[in-house]
C-alpha positions as CSV (number, residue, x, y, z in Angstrom):
1,X,49.7,140.4,229.1
2,X,52.8,141.5,227.1
3,X,50.9,141.2,223.8
4,X,48.3,143.7,224.8
5,X,51.0,146.3,225.3
6,X,52.3,145.6,221.8
7,X,49.0,146.5,220.1
8,X,49.2,150.2,220.5
9,X,52.9,150.1,219.4
10,X,52.0,148.1,216.3
11,X,49.1,150.4,215.5
12,X,51.3,153.4,215.9
13,X,53.9,151.9,213.5
14,X,51.3,150.9,210.9
15,X,49.6,154.3,211.2
16,X,52.9,156.0,210.9
17,X,53.7,154.0,207.7
18,X,50.4,154.9,206.2
19,X,50.8,158.6,207.1
20,X,54.3,158.6,205.6
21,X,53.0,157.0,202.4
22,X,50.2,159.5,202.2
23,X,52.6,162.4,202.8
24,X,55.0,161.0,200.2
25,X,52.3,160.8,197.6
26,X,51.1,164.4,198.4
27,X,54.6,165.8,198.4
28,X,55.5,164.5,195.0
29,X,54.8,167.2,192.4
30,X,53.8,165.0,189.4
31,X,53.2,168.1,187.4
32,X,57.0,168.6,187.2
33,X,57.1,165.6,184.8
34,X,54.6,167.1,182.4
35,X,55.5,169.0,179.3
36,X,52.4,170.7,177.8
37,X,54.4,171.5,174.7
38,X,54.4,167.8,173.6
39,X,52.5,167.6,170.4
40,X,52.8,171.3,169.5
41,X,55.3,170.4,166.8
42,X,54.8,167.7,164.1
43,X,51.3,166.3,163.6
44,X,50.2,166.4,167.2
45,X,48.0,169.5,166.9
46,X,48.0,170.2,170.7
47,X,48.0,173.5,172.6
48,X,50.3,174.5,175.5
49,X,48.0,176.9,177.4
50,X,46.3,176.9,180.8
51,X,43.4,174.6,181.6
52,X,42.2,172.2,184.4
53,X,41.1,168.6,184.0
54,X,38.1,168.5,181.5
55,X,37.9,172.3,181.8
56,X,35.5,174.4,179.8
57,X,38.3,177.0,179.3
58,X,41.5,176.3,177.4
59,X,43.3,179.6,177.7
60,X,46.2,179.4,175.2
61,X,48.4,181.4,172.9
62,X,47.7,181.7,169.2
63,X,50.4,182.4,166.7
64,X,47.9,184.6,164.8
65,X,47.9,182.8,161.4
66,X,46.0,179.8,160.0
67,X,47.2,176.5,158.7
68,X,47.2,172.8,159.3
69,X,50.1,173.0,161.6
70,X,48.3,175.7,163.7
71,X,45.0,173.8,164.0
72,X,45.2,174.2,167.8
73,X,46.2,177.8,167.4
74,X,49.9,177.4,168.2
75,X,52.8,175.8,166.4
76,X,56.2,175.3,168.1
77,X,58.4,176.4,165.1
78,X,56.5,179.8,164.8
79,X,58.0,183.0,166.2
80,X,55.0,185.2,166.8
81,X,52.1,185.4,169.2
82,X,48.9,187.3,168.3
83,X,47.1,186.9,171.7
84,X,45.4,184.5,173.9
85,X,42.0,182.9,173.2
86,X,39.9,181.0,175.6
87,X,38.9,177.8,173.7
88,X,41.0,175.2,171.9
89,X,40.8,171.6,170.7
90,X,43.5,169.1,171.7
91,X,44.9,167.2,168.7
92,X,41.8,166.8,166.6
93,X,42.9,167.9,163.2
94,X,39.9,170.2,163.1
95,X,40.5,174.0,163.0
96,X,37.8,175.5,165.2
97,X,37.1,177.5,168.4
98,X,39.7,180.3,169.3
99,X,37.0,182.2,171.1
100,X,37.5,185.7,172.6
101,X,41.1,186.7,171.8
102,X,42.8,188.9,174.3
103,X,46.0,190.8,173.3
104,X,48.0,193.2,175.4
105,X,49.8,196.0,173.5
106,X,51.7,199.2,174.0
107,X,53.5,201.8,171.9
108,X,56.8,199.9,171.6
109,X,56.0,198.1,168.4
110,X,53.6,198.1,165.5
111,X,54.4,194.6,164.2
112,X,51.5,193.0,162.4
113,X,50.7,189.9,160.3
114,X,48.0,189.8,157.6
115,X,45.4,187.1,157.8
116,X,42.3,187.0,155.7
117,X,42.7,190.7,154.8
118,X,43.1,191.8,158.4
119,X,46.3,193.2,159.8
120,X,46.7,191.7,163.2
121,X,49.1,192.9,165.9
122,X,51.6,190.3,166.9
123,X,54.8,190.1,169.0
124,X,57.9,188.1,168.6
125,X,58.6,185.6,171.3
126,X,61.3,183.1,172.3
127,X,61.0,179.7,173.8
128,X,63.7,180.7,176.2
129,X,61.2,183.2,177.7
130,X,58.2,180.8,177.6
131,X,57.0,178.3,180.2
132,X,54.1,175.9,180.5
133,X,53.0,173.5,183.2
134,X,49.6,172.0,184.0
135,X,47.3,174.9,184.8
136,X,49.8,177.7,183.9
137,X,51.4,179.3,180.9
138,X,53.7,182.3,180.6
139,X,55.6,184.1,177.8
140,X,57.4,187.4,177.3
141,X,56.1,189.4,174.4
142,X,59.4,190.7,173.2
143,X,58.2,193.5,171.0
144,X,56.3,195.1,173.8
145,X,58.3,194.0,176.8
146,X,55.1,192.6,178.3
147,X,55.1,189.5,180.4
148,X,51.9,187.5,179.9
149,X,50.8,184.8,182.4
150,X,47.7,182.6,182.2
151,X,45.8,180.2,184.5
152,X,42.3,178.9,184.7
153,X,39.5,177.4,186.7
154,X,36.8,175.0,185.3
155,X,34.9,177.8,183.7
156,X,37.1,180.9,183.9
157,X,40.3,182.2,182.5
158,X,42.7,184.4,184.5
159,X,45.2,186.7,182.8
160,X,48.1,188.5,184.4
161,X,49.9,191.1,182.3
162,X,53.0,193.0,183.5
163,X,53.4,196.1,181.5
164,X,56.5,198.3,181.3
165,X,56.3,202.1,181.6
166,X,54.5,203.3,178.5
167,X,51.8,205.8,177.7
168,X,50.0,203.6,175.1
169,X,49.3,200.4,177.1
170,X,46.1,198.7,176.2
171,X,44.3,195.3,176.1
172,X,42.3,194.4,173.1
173,X,39.3,192.0,173.1
174,X,38.9,190.7,169.5
175,X,35.6,188.9,168.8
176,X,36.0,189.1,165.1
177,X,39.3,187.1,165.2
178,X,39.1,183.7,163.6
179,X,41.4,181.0,162.3
180,X,41.1,178.0,160.0
181,X,37.6,176.7,159.7
182,X,36.1,179.1,162.3
183,X,34.3,182.3,161.6
184,X,32.1,184.6,163.7
185,X,28.5,185.1,162.7
186,X,27.4,187.6,165.4
187,X,29.3,189.4,168.2
188,X,28.4,191.8,171.0
189,X,30.2,194.0,173.5
190,X,28.8,196.1,176.3
191,X,30.9,198.1,178.7
192,X,29.2,198.0,182.1
193,X,31.7,200.2,184.0
194,X,35.4,201.0,183.9
195,X,36.3,197.6,185.2
196,X,33.7,195.2,183.7
197,X,32.5,194.2,180.2
198,X,30.1,191.6,178.9
199,X,29.4,190.1,175.5
200,X,29.2,187.1,173.3
201,X,30.7,185.6,170.2
202,X,28.5,183.4,168.0
203,X,30.4,181.5,165.3
204,X,30.3,178.7,162.8
205,X,33.0,176.3,161.8
206,X,33.4,172.6,162.2
207,X,30.5,172.8,164.6
208,X,27.7,174.8,163.0
209,X,26.2,176.8,165.8
210,X,28.6,177.9,168.5
211,X,27.7,180.4,171.2
212,X,30.2,181.7,173.7
213,X,29.0,184.3,176.2
214,X,31.5,186.0,178.5
215,X,32.0,188.5,181.3
216,X,35.4,190.1,181.9
217,X,36.6,192.0,184.9
218,X,39.8,194.1,185.2
219,X,41.8,194.5,188.4
220,X,42.2,198.2,187.8
221,X,40.0,200.7,185.9
222,X,40.7,201.4,182.3
223,X,41.2,205.1,181.5
224,X,39.3,205.0,178.2
225,X,38.0,202.6,175.6
226,X,36.9,202.3,172.0
227,X,34.5,199.9,170.4
228,X,35.1,199.0,166.8
229,X,33.1,197.4,164.0
230,X,35.8,195.4,162.2
231,X,33.6,193.6,159.7
232,X,35.3,195.3,156.7
233,X,39.1,195.0,157.1
234,X,39.5,198.1,154.8
235,X,37.0,200.2,156.7
236,X,37.5,199.7,160.5
237,X,34.9,201.9,162.3
238,X,34.9,203.2,165.8
239,X,31.3,203.6,167.2
240,X,29.7,205.8,169.8
241,X,28.3,204.6,173.1
242,X,29.1,201.7,175.4
243,X,27.9,198.8,173.3
244,X,28.2,197.4,169.8
245,X,26.7,194.5,167.9
246,X,28.0,193.3,164.6
247,X,29.4,190.3,162.8
248,X,33.0,191.2,163.8
249,X,33.8,193.5,166.7
250,X,36.8,194.6,168.7
251,X,37.2,196.6,171.9
252,X,40.3,198.6,173.0
253,X,40.8,199.3,176.7
254,X,43.6,201.7,177.7
255,X,45.4,201.6,181.1
256,X,47.7,204.0,183.0
257,X,51.1,202.3,183.1
258,X,53.2,205.2,184.3
259,X,55.2,203.0,186.7
260,X,58.2,200.8,185.8
261,X,56.1,197.7,186.3
262,X,52.3,197.8,186.1
263,X,50.2,194.7,186.6
264,X,46.8,194.4,185.0
265,X,44.7,191.3,185.9
266,X,41.8,190.1,183.8
267,X,39.2,187.5,184.8
268,X,37.0,186.0,182.1
269,X,34.0,183.8,182.8
270,X,32.5,181.7,179.9
271,X,29.2,180.1,179.3
272,X,27.6,178.7,176.2
273,X,24.1,179.3,177.6
274,X,23.9,183.0,178.6
275,X,25.8,186.0,179.9
276,X,24.1,185.4,183.3
277,X,25.6,181.9,183.2
278,X,29.0,183.4,182.6
279,X,28.6,185.8,185.5
280,X,27.5,183.0,187.8
281,X,30.5,180.9,186.8
282,X,32.9,183.8,187.5
283,X,31.3,184.6,190.8
284,X,31.4,181.0,191.9
285,X,34.9,180.0,190.7
286,X,37.1,183.1,190.9
287,X,36.4,185.6,193.7
288,X,40.0,186.6,194.3
289,X,42.5,188.8,192.5
290,X,45.3,186.6,193.9
291,X,46.6,185.1,190.6
292,X,49.1,182.8,192.4
293,X,46.3,181.3,194.5
294,X,44.2,180.3,191.4
295,X,47.4,179.0,189.7
296,X,48.2,176.8,192.7
297,X,44.6,175.6,192.9
298,X,44.8,174.6,189.2
299,X,48.2,172.9,189.8
300,X,46.8,171.0,192.8
301,X,43.8,169.7,190.7
302,X,46.3,168.4,188.2
303,X,48.6,166.8,190.8
304,X,45.6,165.0,192.3
305,X,44.7,163.4,189.0
306,X,48.3,162.6,188.0
307,X,48.9,160.9,191.4
308,X,46.3,158.2,190.6
309,X,49.1,156.3,189.0
310,X,52.6,156.3,190.6
311,X,55.3,154.9,188.4
312,X,58.8,154.0,189.5
313,X,61.6,154.0,187.0
314,X,65.2,155.1,186.6
315,X,64.3,156.3,183.1
316,X,63.4,160.0,183.4
317,X,62.3,160.2,179.8
318,X,59.8,157.4,180.2
319,X,58.4,159.2,183.3
320,X,58.0,162.4,181.5
321,X,56.2,160.7,178.6
322,X,54.0,158.9,181.0
323,X,52.8,161.9,183.1
324,X,52.5,164.1,180.0
325,X,50.2,161.3,178.6
326,X,48.2,161.3,181.8
327,X,47.9,165.1,181.4
328,X,46.8,165.0,177.8
329,X,44.3,162.2,178.5
330,X,42.4,164.6,180.6
331,X,42.1,167.6,178.3
332,X,38.9,166.2,176.8
333,X,35.9,165.7,177.1
334,X,35.3,169.2,178.2
335,X,32.8,170.7,180.6
336,X,29.8,172.3,178.9
337,X,27.3,173.1,181.7
338,X,27.5,176.1,184.0
339,X,27.6,176.1,187.8
340,X,23.8,176.1,187.8
341,X,23.6,173.3,185.1
342,X,22.7,175.6,182.2
343,X,24.0,174.7,178.7
344,X,23.1,175.0,175.0
345,X,21.9,171.6,173.7
346,X,22.4,170.0,170.4
347,X,18.8,171.1,169.5
348,X,20.1,174.7,169.9
349,X,17.8,175.2,172.9
350,X,19.0,176.0,176.4
351,X,18.7,173.1,179.0
352,X,19.7,172.4,182.6
353,X,21.8,169.4,183.5
354,X,20.2,168.3,186.8
355,X,22.2,166.0,189.0
356,X,25.1,165.7,186.6
357,X,27.8,167.7,184.8
358,X,27.2,168.0,181.1
359,X,30.3,167.2,179.0
360,X,31.0,167.6,175.3
361,X,34.0,167.4,172.9
362,X,33.5,163.7,172.5
363,X,35.9,162.4,169.9
364,X,34.4,159.0,170.0
365,X,35.8,157.4,166.9
366,X,39.2,157.8,168.7
367,X,38.5,157.7,172.4
368,X,36.2,154.7,172.8
369,X,39.3,152.5,172.1
370,X,41.4,153.3,175.1
371,X,40.6,156.7,176.7
372,X,37.2,155.8,177.9
373,X,38.3,152.4,179.3
374,X,41.1,154.3,181.1
375,X,38.4,156.6,182.7
376,X,36.5,153.5,184.0
377,X,39.7,152.3,185.7
378,X,40.8,155.5,187.5
379,X,38.2,158.2,186.9
380,X,35.0,156.2,187.2
381,X,33.3,159.0,189.1
382,X,33.0,161.0,185.9
383,X,31.8,158.2,183.7
384,X,28.1,158.3,184.6
385,X,28.1,162.1,183.9
386,X,29.6,161.4,180.5
387,X,26.9,158.8,179.7
388,X,24.2,161.2,181.0
389,X,25.7,163.7,178.6
390,X,25.2,161.1,175.8
391,X,21.6,160.6,176.9
392,X,20.8,164.3,177.0
393,X,22.2,164.5,173.4
394,X,19.8,161.6,172.6
395,X,16.9,163.6,174.2
396,X,17.7,166.6,172.0
397,X,18.4,164.9,168.7
398,X,17.0,161.3,168.9
399,X,20.5,159.8,168.5
400,X,23.6,159.3,170.5
401,X,26.5,161.6,169.7
402,X,29.0,160.7,167.0
403,X,31.5,163.6,167.4
404,X,29.8,166.3,169.5
405,X,31.2,169.7,170.4
406,X,29.9,172.9,171.9
407,X,26.3,171.7,171.8
408,X,26.5,170.5,168.2
409,X,26.8,167.2,166.3
410,X,29.6,167.5,163.8
411,X,29.1,164.0,162.4
412,X,32.8,163.8,162.0
413,X,34.1,160.3,161.4
414,X,32.0,157.1,161.4
415,X,30.3,154.5,163.5
416,X,28.0,155.1,166.5
417,X,30.8,154.7,169.1
418,X,29.0,156.1,172.1
419,X,27.6,152.5,172.1
420,X,30.9,150.8,173.2
421,X,31.5,153.5,175.8
422,X,28.1,152.8,177.3
423,X,28.4,149.0,177.2
424,X,32.0,149.1,178.5
425,X,30.8,151.0,181.6
426,X,27.7,148.8,182.0
427,X,29.7,145.6,181.9
428,X,32.2,147.1,184.3
429,X,29.4,147.7,186.8
430,X,29.1,151.4,186.3
431,X,25.4,151.9,186.1
432,X,24.6,155.2,187.7
433,X,22.4,156.1,184.7
434,X,19.1,155.1,183.2
435,X,20.1,151.7,181.7
436,X,16.9,151.1,179.8
437,X,17.1,154.5,178.3
438,X,20.7,154.0,177.4
439,X,19.8,150.7,175.6
440,X,16.9,152.5,173.8
441,X,19.4,155.2,172.6
442,X,21.9,152.6,171.4
443,X,19.3,150.8,169.4
444,X,17.9,154.1,168.0
445,X,21.4,155.0,166.6
446,X,21.8,151.5,165.1
447,X,18.4,151.6,163.4
448,X,18.7,155.2,162.0
449,X,18.1,154.7,158.3
450,X,18.8,158.4,157.6
451,X,22.3,158.0,159.1
452,X,25.6,157.7,157.2
453,X,24.9,154.9,154.6
454,X,22.8,153.2,157.2
455,X,19.9,152.4,155.0
456,X,22.1,150.3,152.7
457,X,23.9,148.8,155.6
458,X,20.7,147.6,157.2
459,X,19.3,146.3,153.9
460,X,22.4,144.7,152.3
461,X,24.5,143.9,155.4
462,X,27.3,146.1,154.1
463,X,27.9,149.6,152.8
464,X,28.4,149.5,149.0
465,X,31.1,151.5,147.4
466,X,30.6,154.7,145.5
467,X,33.1,157.2,144.4
468,X,32.0,160.1,146.6
469,X,34.7,161.7,148.6
470,X,35.1,160.0,151.9
471,X,32.5,157.3,151.1
472,X,34.6,155.0,153.4
473,X,32.3,152.1,152.6
474,X,34.5,149.2,154.0
475,X,35.3,151.1,157.2
476,X,31.7,151.9,157.8
477,X,30.6,148.3,157.5
478,X,33.4,147.1,159.9
479,X,32.7,149.8,162.5
480,X,28.9,149.4,162.4
481,X,29.3,145.7,162.8
482,X,31.5,146.2,165.9
483,X,29.0,148.6,167.5
484,X,26.2,146.1,166.6
485,X,28.1,143.4,168.6
486,X,28.2,145.7,171.6
487,X,24.4,146.2,171.3
488,X,23.9,142.5,171.1
489,X,25.7,141.9,174.3
490,X,23.8,144.7,176.0
491,X,20.5,143.2,174.8
492,X,21.4,139.7,175.9
493,X,22.2,140.9,179.4
494,X,18.9,142.8,179.6
495,X,17.0,139.8,178.5
496,X,16.0,141.2,175.1
497,X,16.4,137.9,173.2
498,X,15.1,139.0,169.8
499,X,17.4,142.1,169.7
500,X,20.3,139.9,170.8
501,X,19.8,137.6,167.8
502,X,19.3,140.4,165.4
503,X,22.3,142.4,166.4
504,X,24.5,139.3,166.7
505,X,23.7,138.6,163.1
506,X,24.6,142.2,162.1
507,X,27.8,141.9,164.1
508,X,29.0,139.3,161.5
509,X,28.6,141.8,158.6
510,X,32.3,142.1,158.3
511,X,32.2,138.8,156.5
512,X,30.4,140.5,153.6
513,X,33.6,142.4,152.8
514,X,36.1,139.6,153.3
515,X,37.6,138.5,150.0
516,X,39.2,135.0,149.9
517,X,41.2,135.9,146.8
518,X,43.0,138.9,148.2
519,X,42.6,137.9,151.8
520,X,41.6,141.5,152.6
521,X,38.4,143.4,153.3
522,X,37.5,144.5,149.8
523,X,35.0,147.1,148.6
524,X,32.0,145.8,146.8
525,X,29.1,147.4,144.8
526,X,25.4,147.2,145.4
527,X,25.2,144.0,143.3
528,X,27.7,142.3,145.6
529,X,30.6,142.3,143.2
530,X,34.1,143.2,144.5
531,X,35.8,146.2,143.0
532,X,38.2,145.1,140.2
533,X,41.1,147.5,140.8
534,X,42.3,146.8,144.3
535,X,45.8,147.4,145.8
536,X,45.7,146.9,149.6
537,X,48.3,149.5,150.4
538,X,46.6,152.3,148.4
539,X,44.8,155.0,150.3
540,X,41.3,155.4,148.8
541,X,37.9,156.8,149.8
542,X,36.8,153.2,150.5
543,X,38.7,153.3,153.8
544,X,38.5,155.9,156.5
545,X,41.8,157.6,156.9
546,X,43.5,154.2,156.3
547,X,44.1,151.5,153.8
548,X,43.1,147.9,153.5
549,X,46.0,146.7,155.5
550,X,45.1,148.8,158.5
551,X,41.4,148.0,158.4
552,X,41.8,144.3,157.7
553,X,42.3,143.6,161.4
554,X,39.3,145.6,162.6
555,X,37.1,142.8,163.8
556,X,37.7,143.2,167.6
557,X,34.4,141.4,168.3
558,X,35.5,138.2,166.6
559,X,39.2,137.9,166.1
560,X,38.9,134.1,166.2
561,X,36.4,134.2,163.3
562,X,38.8,136.4,161.3
563,X,41.6,133.9,161.9
564,X,39.4,131.1,160.7
565,X,38.3,133.0,157.6
566,X,42.0,133.5,156.7
567,X,42.7,129.8,157.0
568,X,44.1,129.5,160.4
569,X,46.8,130.8,162.8
570,X,49.8,130.3,160.5
571,X,48.3,132.5,157.8
572,X,47.2,135.0,160.3
573,X,50.7,135.2,161.8
574,X,52.1,135.8,158.3
575,X,49.6,138.6,157.8
576,X,50.6,140.2,161.1
577,X,54.3,139.8,160.3
578,X,53.8,141.5,156.9
579,X,51.8,144.3,158.5
580,X,54.8,145.3,160.5
581,X,57.5,144.7,157.9
582,X,55.9,145.7,154.5
583,X,57.1,149.3,154.4
584,X,55.8,152.0,152.0
585,X,58.1,152.8,149.1
586,X,59.3,156.2,148.1
587,X,56.8,156.2,145.2
588,X,53.8,155.5,147.5
589,X,51.5,158.5,148.1
590,X,51.0,158.7,151.9
591,X,48.2,161.0,153.2
592,X,48.7,163.4,156.1
593,X,47.3,160.9,158.6
594,X,49.7,158.1,157.7
595,X,52.2,158.7,160.5
596,X,54.0,156.6,163.0
597,X,54.6,154.0,160.3
598,X,56.0,150.6,161.2
599,X,55.5,148.7,157.9
600,X,51.8,149.3,157.1
601,X,51.0,149.8,160.7
602,X,50.2,153.5,161.4
603,X,50.4,154.3,165.1
604,X,49.6,157.9,164.3
605,X,46.0,156.9,163.5
606,X,43.5,154.9,165.6
607,X,42.5,151.9,163.4
608,X,45.9,150.3,164.0
609,X,46.0,150.7,167.7
610,X,45.0,147.2,168.8
611,X,46.8,145.3,166.1
612,X,50.1,144.5,167.9
613,X,48.1,142.7,170.6
614,X,46.5,140.3,168.1
615,X,49.6,138.0,168.3
616,X,48.1,136.9,171.6
617,X,45.2,135.3,169.7
618,X,47.5,132.9,167.9
619,X,49.5,132.0,171.0
620,X,52.5,134.2,170.0
621,X,52.4,136.6,172.9
622,X,56.2,137.2,172.7
623,X,55.7,138.8,169.3
624,X,53.0,141.1,170.7
625,X,55.3,142.1,173.6
626,X,58.2,142.9,171.3
627,X,56.1,145.0,169.0
628,X,54.3,146.9,171.8
629,X,57.6,147.7,173.4
630,X,58.9,149.0,170.0
631,X,55.9,151.2,169.7
632,X,56.2,152.6,173.2
633,X,59.9,153.4,172.7
634,X,59.8,154.8,169.2
635,X,56.4,156.6,168.8
636,X,56.4,158.7,172.0
637,X,58.8,161.4,173.3
638,X,58.7,164.2,175.8
639,X,59.6,166.8,173.2
640,X,57.3,169.1,171.2
641,X,57.4,166.6,168.3
642,X,56.8,163.8,170.7
643,X,53.4,162.6,169.3
644,X,53.5,160.7,166.1
645,X,50.0,161.7,165.0
646,X,47.1,163.8,166.0
647,X,46.8,163.4,169.8
648,X,43.0,163.0,169.3
649,X,41.5,164.1,172.6
650,X,43.5,161.7,174.7
651,X,43.5,158.5,172.7
652,X,47.1,158.5,171.7
653,X,48.0,159.2,175.3
654,X,45.7,156.6,176.7
655,X,47.2,153.9,174.5
656,X,50.5,154.6,176.0
657,X,49.3,154.8,179.6
658,X,47.5,151.4,179.4
659,X,50.2,149.7,177.3
660,X,52.9,150.9,179.7
661,X,51.0,149.1,182.5
662,X,51.0,145.9,180.4
663,X,47.3,146.0,179.5
664,X,45.1,147.1,176.6
665,X,41.5,146.5,175.6
666,X,41.5,145.0,172.1
667,X,37.7,144.8,172.4
668,X,36.8,147.8,174.6
669,X,33.2,146.7,174.9
670,X,33.7,143.4,176.7
671,X,35.3,144.5,180.0
672,X,38.5,142.5,179.3
673,X,42.1,143.6,179.0
674,X,44.7,141.9,176.8
675,X,48.1,141.6,178.4
676,X,51.3,142.9,176.9
677,X,54.5,144.0,178.5
678,X,55.0,146.8,181.1
679,X,57.4,149.7,180.6
680,X,58.1,150.3,184.3
681,X,59.7,148.2,187.1
682,X,56.8,149.2,189.3
683,X,53.5,151.1,188.9
684,X,50.9,151.7,191.6
685,X,47.4,152.3,190.2
686,X,44.8,153.8,192.6
687,X,41.7,152.3,191.2
688,X,38.3,153.8,191.1
689,X,37.1,150.9,193.2
690,X,39.2,152.2,196.1
691,X,41.6,149.4,195.8
692,X,45.3,149.5,194.7
693,X,46.8,147.6,191.8
694,X,50.5,147.2,191.8
695,X,52.1,146.3,188.4
696,X,55.5,144.7,188.6
697,X,57.9,144.0,185.7
698,X,61.6,143.8,185.0
699,X,61.2,144.0,181.2
700,X,63.6,146.2,179.3
701,X,63.9,147.6,175.7
702,X,66.4,144.8,175.0
703,X,64.4,142.1,176.9
704,X,60.7,143.0,176.6
705,X,59.2,139.6,176.6
706,X,57.3,137.9,179.4
707,X,57.5,134.2,180.4
708,X,54.3,134.3,182.5
709,X,52.0,136.8,184.2
710,X,50.9,136.3,187.8
711,X,47.9,138.0,189.4
712,X,47.9,137.8,193.2
713,X,50.1,134.7,193.1
714,X,48.2,132.8,190.4
715,X,49.3,132.4,186.8
716,X,47.1,134.0,184.2
717,X,46.4,131.8,181.2
718,X,45.6,133.1,177.7
719,X,47.1,136.6,178.3
720,X,43.7,138.2,179.3
721,X,42.4,139.5,182.5
722,X,38.9,140.8,183.3
723,X,38.2,144.3,184.6
724,X,36.4,142.7,187.6
725,X,39.6,140.9,188.6
726,X,41.8,144.1,188.2
727,X,39.4,146.2,190.2
728,X,39.8,143.9,193.2
729,X,43.4,145.2,193.4
730,X,46.5,143.3,194.3
731,X,49.6,142.6,192.3
732,X,49.9,142.0,188.6
733,X,53.4,140.7,188.0
734,X,55.0,140.2,184.6
735,X,57.8,137.6,184.9
736,X,60.7,137.8,182.4
């Protein structure tokens, strides 16, 4: 009798605890730990502006001048801002986009910079009067005394400009503006009324055919406007009427700012399909002139994503690095389809994504390694849409994407790495896509003889050397062989026995480059003879953005076979030790992508990312743990120069996120994680399965090693754990 009275009391206490936990999670503002300026200095190539997770719009400041350091439009050491454009790439090393530049001006200054023959208005700014947080950016344009604020929705940008009293206040839309590799091919403006304009900017750059349609609305009417043909920088011409079409155009909109403070808001909807699509996007996503409301909605979206992993640590720097990494891991891929599903496909025709969101900006050579495995763990709801996006690309081109962007195939980098993304999802039980079609697409990409050296690869079992720039013969063979292994496993699970045997054989093609004499992967010619001049640390066109040291270890599908080929565990350990201790000399010529160097290991570029974990494969996990800890503590900071290499659309960040949890996928296609050493005393991961994984560790920088790892009370042998086990939730404890 007494017990039955305790039941409601217990229920009340339990419910109260859950409610308190939920309230605690909701009350923590994880965005406070994010620094969007990380990577804007040094080789990171990131942008600091306003966007939402996977947003179509990246509304960010541009310094106004070109250069490698300004590949994302903005470089921390610069002192000028030339305006705010709506599209940017995050850490790719590719200078493209910068669509639809908006610049507020007045009569207080006539400062300009010259770029490609054009004199562009710019303003000085100071980092002391600049702020960035997820979903929001602000800066004072010091020359004009104008405060600029930016926020965004999925498909729209929202500007807020606070003007001082001045009789020459204006906002310029510049469609002829371009930087780096980008250049307009056709632009168009039409003034609908004194508060609305429409237009488009077609351009070519890294991606050949880019189309950006837009609609812009102003919160107050402009008093007058001018349209300009700016194709010839020496003969800028104003035109009559309310519309203009030319290769390069600008539009000037004048506003009455007779008060001490005058606020002009501008809403811009984008679409790569049509002006109608841009209008629908704006009408659906941004119906208010309440800037703060949209800003808070963007912040809330970010906080929801960041809260998927809660880390506990007394080290504030580690916490800032972690949540900044979480933020940057979600800047790409980016949304391509409109609210009605419309998008421009890779066949340059308009299509409709039915039943899924179409994504693009797939930096697959980078992101298949850690970013996509991270998505399957905590963002699995988006993974089927990403794979559907691959399959629509296949429908449009006959192949899976290699490096797709803005409805184009750039064919940047090598491999057909959509394959491991698909197989990773498949073997993790994410199958909300046409599996047979996905397999068909994987096989089509692997059998494409017109592809990058694929005819030779299929015929010879390796890519022979030549002396063309970026031939990358050894790297191509190794990466193709890995993708072939993924297809073999896919075929086996689908009961396609002949394909399984064929692709399993191709998966061993790495052996065709292994040289017993040098104990490296060595280039060879069409006759099967190894190249005579060979120095493993040299950077040549035989290796993709790497050298023979860094690509030697790229056999993730058969590490055991690589160890045997070398002559056993002792020799392999010596090779790993040398990798991390054989430093370049002052005379060595290091290319721009050789950054984050620890010996010959280059954490600033992706081929090295799995190497520290290979000590596990020779039963030396303590060495893996020490090296992973060194990398986490030396290659990441929460400062503008806090990324040691190109951020690469989330791959650099995802390596840190997973490694700080004590896990990493050496072979991202087999649904397994290799175990390392956690960075935090406690991390709570809210898994896509709906379960919770708690990671416990008391490792430190001084004592990073692990004596054993326990999962739900049972010791893990072999320093591996399957995704299926992790997704059950529970406690993963790293015991010192």
